[in-house]
PyMOL commands that place a pseudoatom at each C-alpha (Angstrom):
pseudoatom trace, name=CA, resn=MET, resi=1, chain=A, elem=C, hetatm=0, pos=[-95.605, -5.468, 52.051]
pseudoatom trace, name=CA, resn=SER, resi=2, chain=A, elem=C, hetatm=0, pos=[-96.449, -2.229, 54.047]
pseudoatom trace, name=CA, resn=LYS, resi=3, chain=A, elem=C, hetatm=0, pos=[-95.872, -2.172, 57.850]
pseudoatom trace, name=CA, resn=LEU, resi=4, chain=A, elem=C, hetatm=0, pos=[-98.818, -2.279, 60.335]
pseudoatom trace, name=CA, resn=PHE, resi=5, chain=A, elem=C, hetatm=0, pos=[-98.767, 0.067, 63.215]
pseudoatom trace, name=CA, resn=LEU, resi=6, chain=A, elem=C, hetatm=0, pos=[-101.122, 0.500, 66.238]
pseudoatom trace, name=CA, resn=HIS, resi=7, chain=A, elem=C, hetatm=0, pos=[-101.477, 4.080, 67.335]
pseudoatom trace, name=CA, resn=ALA, resi=8, chain=A, elem=C, hetatm=0, pos=[-103.150, 4.466, 70.768]
pseudoatom trace, name=CA, resn=THR, resi=9, chain=A, elem=C, hetatm=0, pos=[-103.972, 7.834, 72.340]
pseudoatom trace, name=CA, resn=ILE, resi=10, chain=A, elem=C, hetatm=0, pos=[-104.990, 7.330, 76.057]
pseudoatom trace, name=CA, resn=LYS, resi=11, chain=A, elem=C, hetatm=0, pos=[-106.274, 10.080, 78.199]
pseudoatom trace, name=CA, resn=VAL, resi=12, chain=A, elem=C, hetatm=0, pos=[-105.071, 9.247, 81.758]
pseudoatom trace, name=CA, resn=LYS, resi=13, chain=A, elem=C, hetatm=0, pos=[-106.896, 10.610, 84.833]
pseudoatom trace, name=CA, resn=HIS, resi=14, chain=A, elem=C, hetatm=0, pos=[-105.125, 13.601, 86.674]
pseudoatom trace, name=CA, resn=GLY, resi=15, chain=A, elem=C, hetatm=0, pos=[-102.566, 12.274, 89.136]
pseudoatom trace, name=CA, resn=GLN, resi=16, chain=A, elem=C, hetatm=0, pos=[-102.563, 8.766, 87.789]
pseudoatom trace, name=CA, resn=LEU, resi=17, chain=A, elem=C, hetatm=0, pos=[-99.907, 8.872, 85.130]
pseudoatom trace, name=CA, resn=GLU, resi=18, chain=A, elem=C, hetatm=0, pos=[-97.172, 7.208, 87.286]
pseudoatom trace, name=CA, resn=ARG, resi=19, chain=A, elem=C, hetatm=0, pos=[-99.579, 4.429, 88.044]
pseudoatom trace, name=CA, resn=PHE, resi=20, chain=A, elem=C, hetatm=0, pos=[-100.415, 3.895, 84.324]
pseudoatom trace, name=CA, resn=VAL, resi=21, chain=A, elem=C, hetatm=0, pos=[-96.751, 3.940, 83.399]
pseudoatom trace, name=CA, resn=ALA, resi=22, chain=A, elem=C, hetatm=0, pos=[-95.895, 1.494, 85.834]
pseudoatom trace, name=CA, resn=ALA, resi=23, chain=A, elem=C, hetatm=0, pos=[-98.611, -0.934, 84.533]
pseudoatom trace, name=CA, resn=LYS, resi=24, chain=A, elem=C, hetatm=0, pos=[-97.825, -0.324, 81.029]
pseudoatom trace, name=CA, resn=ALA, resi=25, chain=A, elem=C, hetatm=0, pos=[-93.969, -1.090, 81.621]
pseudoatom trace, name=CA, resn=GLU, resi=26, chain=A, elem=C, hetatm=0, pos=[-95.052, -4.478, 82.803]
pseudoatom trace, name=CA, resn=GLN, resi=27, chain=A, elem=C, hetatm=0, pos=[-97.001, -5.172, 79.775]
pseudoatom trace, name=CA, resn=VAL, resi=28, chain=A, elem=C, hetatm=0, pos=[-94.221, -4.155, 77.191]
pseudoatom trace, name=CA, resn=PRO, resi=29, chain=A, elem=C, hetatm=0, pos=[-92.357, -7.467, 77.557]
pseudoatom trace, name=CA, resn=VAL, resi=30, chain=A, elem=C, hetatm=0, pos=[-95.520, -9.507, 77.453]
pseudoatom trace, name=CA, resn=LEU, resi=31, chain=A, elem=C, hetatm=0, pos=[-96.773, -7.974, 74.160]
pseudoatom trace, name=CA, resn=THR, resi=32, chain=A, elem=C, hetatm=0, pos=[-93.108, -7.998, 72.798]
pseudoatom trace, name=CA, resn=GLY, resi=33, chain=A, elem=C, hetatm=0, pos=[-93.292, -11.719, 73.193]
pseudoatom trace, name=CA, resn=TYR, resi=34, chain=A, elem=C, hetatm=0, pos=[-96.440, -11.767, 70.950]
pseudoatom trace, name=CA, resn=GLY, resi=35, chain=A, elem=C, hetatm=0, pos=[-94.217, -10.171, 68.152]
pseudoatom trace, name=CA, resn=TRP, resi=36, chain=A, elem=C, hetatm=0, pos=[-95.248, -6.731, 68.692]
pseudoatom trace, name=CA, resn=ARG, resi=37, chain=A, elem=C, hetatm=0, pos=[-92.496, -3.931, 68.753]
pseudoatom trace, name=CA, resn=LEU, resi=38, chain=A, elem=C, hetatm=0, pos=[-92.831, -0.816, 70.696]
pseudoatom trace, name=CA, resn=VAL, resi=39, chain=A, elem=C, hetatm=0, pos=[-91.675, 2.026, 68.615]
pseudoatom trace, name=CA, resn=GLY, resi=40, chain=A, elem=C, hetatm=0, pos=[-92.305, 4.503, 71.385]
pseudoatom trace, name=CA, resn=GLY, resi=41, chain=A, elem=C, hetatm=0, pos=[-94.403, 5.805, 74.308]
pseudoatom trace, name=CA, resn=TRP, resi=42, chain=A, elem=C, hetatm=0, pos=[-94.808, 9.595, 74.772]
pseudoatom trace, name=CA, resn=THR, resi=43, chain=A, elem=C, hetatm=0, pos=[-96.640, 11.895, 77.217]
pseudoatom trace, name=CA, resn=THR, resi=44, chain=A, elem=C, hetatm=0, pos=[-97.960, 15.473, 76.474]
pseudoatom trace, name=CA, resn=VAL, resi=45, chain=A, elem=C, hetatm=0, pos=[-95.919, 18.576, 77.934]
pseudoatom trace, name=CA, resn=PHE, resi=46, chain=A, elem=C, hetatm=0, pos=[-98.517, 21.045, 76.402]
pseudoatom trace, name=CA, resn=GLY, resi=47, chain=A, elem=C, hetatm=0, pos=[-102.012, 20.757, 75.554]
pseudoatom trace, name=CA, resn=ARG, resi=48, chain=A, elem=C, hetatm=0, pos=[-104.189, 18.094, 77.238]
pseudoatom trace, name=CA, resn=LEU, resi=49, chain=A, elem=C, hetatm=0, pos=[-101.800, 16.960, 80.126]
pseudoatom trace, name=CA, resn=TYR, resi=50, chain=A, elem=C, hetatm=0, pos=[-101.704, 13.123, 80.905]
pseudoatom trace, name=CA, resn=THR, resi=51, chain=A, elem=C, hetatm=0, pos=[-102.311, 12.124, 77.417]
pseudoatom trace, name=CA, resn=VAL, resi=52, chain=A, elem=C, hetatm=0, pos=[-100.095, 9.168, 76.509]
pseudoatom trace, name=CA, resn=ILE, resi=53, chain=A, elem=C, hetatm=0, pos=[-99.169, 8.041, 72.782]
pseudoatom trace, name=CA, resn=ASN, resi=54, chain=A, elem=C, hetatm=0, pos=[-98.075, 4.482, 72.215]
pseudoatom trace, name=CA, resn=ILE, resi=55, chain=A, elem=C, hetatm=0, pos=[-97.037, 3.313, 68.827]
pseudoatom trace, name=CA, resn=TRP, resi=56, chain=A, elem=C, hetatm=0, pos=[-96.388, -0.306, 68.233]
pseudoatom trace, name=CA, resn=GLU, resi=57, chain=A, elem=C, hetatm=0, pos=[-95.187, -2.217, 65.167]
pseudoatom trace, name=CA, resn=ILE, resi=58, chain=A, elem=C, hetatm=0, pos=[-97.232, -5.377, 64.436]
pseudoatom trace, name=CA, resn=PRO, resi=59, chain=A, elem=C, hetatm=0, pos=[-96.331, -7.884, 61.824]
pseudoatom trace, name=CA, resn=ASP, resi=60, chain=A, elem=C, hetatm=0, pos=[-99.739, -8.043, 60.116]
pseudoatom trace, name=CA, resn=THR, resi=61, chain=A, elem=C, hetatm=0, pos=[-103.534, -7.821, 60.844]
pseudoatom trace, name=CA, resn=GLU, resi=62, chain=A, elem=C, hetatm=0, pos=[-103.838, -11.347, 61.637]
pseudoatom trace, name=CA, resn=THR, resi=63, chain=A, elem=C, hetatm=0, pos=[-101.096, -11.356, 64.381]
pseudoatom trace, name=CA, resn=PHE, resi=64, chain=A, elem=C, hetatm=0, pos=[-102.976, -8.301, 65.824]
pseudoatom trace, name=CA, resn=MET, resi=65, chain=A, elem=C, hetatm=0, pos=[-106.274, -9.982, 65.987]
pseudoatom trace, name=CA, resn=ARG, resi=66, chain=A, elem=C, hetatm=0, pos=[-104.907, -13.349, 67.380]
pseudoatom trace, name=CA, resn=THR, resi=67, chain=A, elem=C, hetatm=0, pos=[-102.552, -11.902, 69.817]
pseudoatom trace, name=CA, resn=SER, resi=68, chain=A, elem=C, hetatm=0, pos=[-104.960, -9.180, 71.154]
pseudoatom trace, name=CA, resn=ALA, resi=69, chain=A, elem=C, hetatm=0, pos=[-107.514, -11.882, 71.917]
pseudoatom trace, name=CA, resn=GLN, resi=70, chain=A, elem=C, hetatm=0, pos=[-104.736, -14.067, 73.703]
pseudoatom trace, name=CA, resn=TRP, resi=71, chain=A, elem=C, hetatm=0, pos=[-103.388, -11.006, 75.711]
pseudoatom trace, name=CA, resn=ARG, resi=72, chain=A, elem=C, hetatm=0, pos=[-106.913, -9.994, 76.728]
pseudoatom trace, name=CA, resn=GLU, resi=73, chain=A, elem=C, hetatm=0, pos=[-107.602, -13.285, 78.365]
pseudoatom trace, name=CA, resn=SER, resi=74, chain=A, elem=C, hetatm=0, pos=[-104.207, -13.675, 79.775]
pseudoatom trace, name=CA, resn=PRO, resi=75, chain=A, elem=C, hetatm=0, pos=[-103.538, -12.851, 83.615]
pseudoatom trace, name=CA, resn=GLU, resi=76, chain=A, elem=C, hetatm=0, pos=[-101.204, -10.059, 82.499]
pseudoatom trace, name=CA, resn=GLY, resi=77, chain=A, elem=C, hetatm=0, pos=[-103.919, -8.615, 80.349]
pseudoatom trace, name=CA, resn=ARG, resi=78, chain=A, elem=C, hetatm=0, pos=[-106.745, -9.002, 82.773]
pseudoatom trace, name=CA, resn=ALA, resi=79, chain=A, elem=C, hetatm=0, pos=[-104.402, -7.193, 85.401]
pseudoatom trace, name=CA, resn=PHE, resi=80, chain=A, elem=C, hetatm=0, pos=[-103.548, -4.510, 83.153]
pseudoatom trace, name=CA, resn=ARG, resi=81, chain=A, elem=C, hetatm=0, pos=[-107.195, -3.956, 82.305]
pseudoatom trace, name=CA, resn=ALA, resi=82, chain=A, elem=C, hetatm=0, pos=[-108.184, -3.725, 85.986]
pseudoatom trace, name=CA, resn=VAL, resi=83, chain=A, elem=C, hetatm=0, pos=[-105.528, -0.878, 86.430]
pseudoatom trace, name=CA, resn=THR, resi=84, chain=A, elem=C, hetatm=0, pos=[-106.648, 0.900, 83.312]
pseudoatom trace, name=CA, resn=ALA, resi=85, chain=A, elem=C, hetatm=0, pos=[-110.281, 0.856, 84.388]
pseudoatom trace, name=CA, resn=GLU, resi=86, chain=A, elem=C, hetatm=0, pos=[-109.242, 3.040, 87.297]
pseudoatom trace, name=CA, resn=VAL, resi=87, chain=A, elem=C, hetatm=0, pos=[-106.754, 5.395, 85.747]
pseudoatom trace, name=CA, resn=VAL, resi=88, chain=A, elem=C, hetatm=0, pos=[-107.900, 5.693, 82.057]
pseudoatom trace, name=CA, resn=GLU, resi=89, chain=A, elem=C, hetatm=0, pos=[-110.515, 8.270, 80.799]
pseudoatom trace, name=CA, resn=GLU, resi=90, chain=A, elem=C, hetatm=0, pos=[-110.468, 7.368, 77.334]
pseudoatom trace, name=CA, resn=GLU, resi=91, chain=A, elem=C, hetatm=0, pos=[-108.530, 5.283, 74.842]
pseudoatom trace, name=CA, resn=VAL, resi=92, chain=A, elem=C, hetatm=0, pos=[-108.551, 5.556, 70.981]
pseudoatom trace, name=CA, resn=VAL, resi=93, chain=A, elem=C, hetatm=0, pos=[-106.724, 2.647, 69.131]
pseudoatom trace, name=CA, resn=THR, resi=94, chain=A, elem=C, hetatm=0, pos=[-106.065, 3.033, 65.356]
pseudoatom trace, name=CA, resn=LEU, resi=95, chain=A, elem=C, hetatm=0, pos=[-104.385, 0.568, 63.038]
pseudoatom trace, name=CA, resn=LEU, resi=96, chain=A, elem=C, hetatm=0, pos=[-102.368, 2.247, 60.437]
pseudoatom trace, name=CA, resn=LYS, resi=97, chain=A, elem=C, hetatm=0, pos=[-100.358, 0.795, 57.372]
pseudoatom trace, name=CA, resn=SER, resi=98, chain=A, elem=C, hetatm=0, pos=[-97.361, 2.614, 55.840]
pseudoatom trace, name=CA, resn=LEU, resi=99, chain=A, elem=C, hetatm=0, pos=[-97.568, 4.475, 52.685]
pseudoatom trace, name=CA, resn=PRO, resi=100, chain=A, elem=C, hetatm=0, pos=[-95.017, 3.995, 49.769]
pseudoatom trace, name=CA, resn=TYR, resi=101, chain=A, elem=C, hetatm=0, pos=[-93.386, 7.246, 50.555]
pseudoatom trace, name=CA, resn=GLY, resi=102, chain=A, elem=C, hetatm=0, pos=[-93.030, 6.431, 54.422]
for i in range(1, 102): cmd.bond("trace and resi %d" % i, "trace and resi %d" % (i + 1))
show_as sticks, trace
zoom trace
């Protein structure tokens, strides 16, 4: 079975990176509790500044759909969305599966 990864590209508003990082740090253990594993989180040093890349490993599509809905409705998910509504310009989320050579 191929692995499933969530790739998120997040454009954070100028001057709001620290606030975003603090809010995201609170969410990592919550999402880990749903079976997600953070592969890594990065920000740009060249190019469009304040762009964040997060990659999560997720067991399967069903887990992603179920736990995404649960997280969105949880108090932690609502609190995170309140922060991101203020500090994020754009977020693009892509689900990826590994190829045999990867």
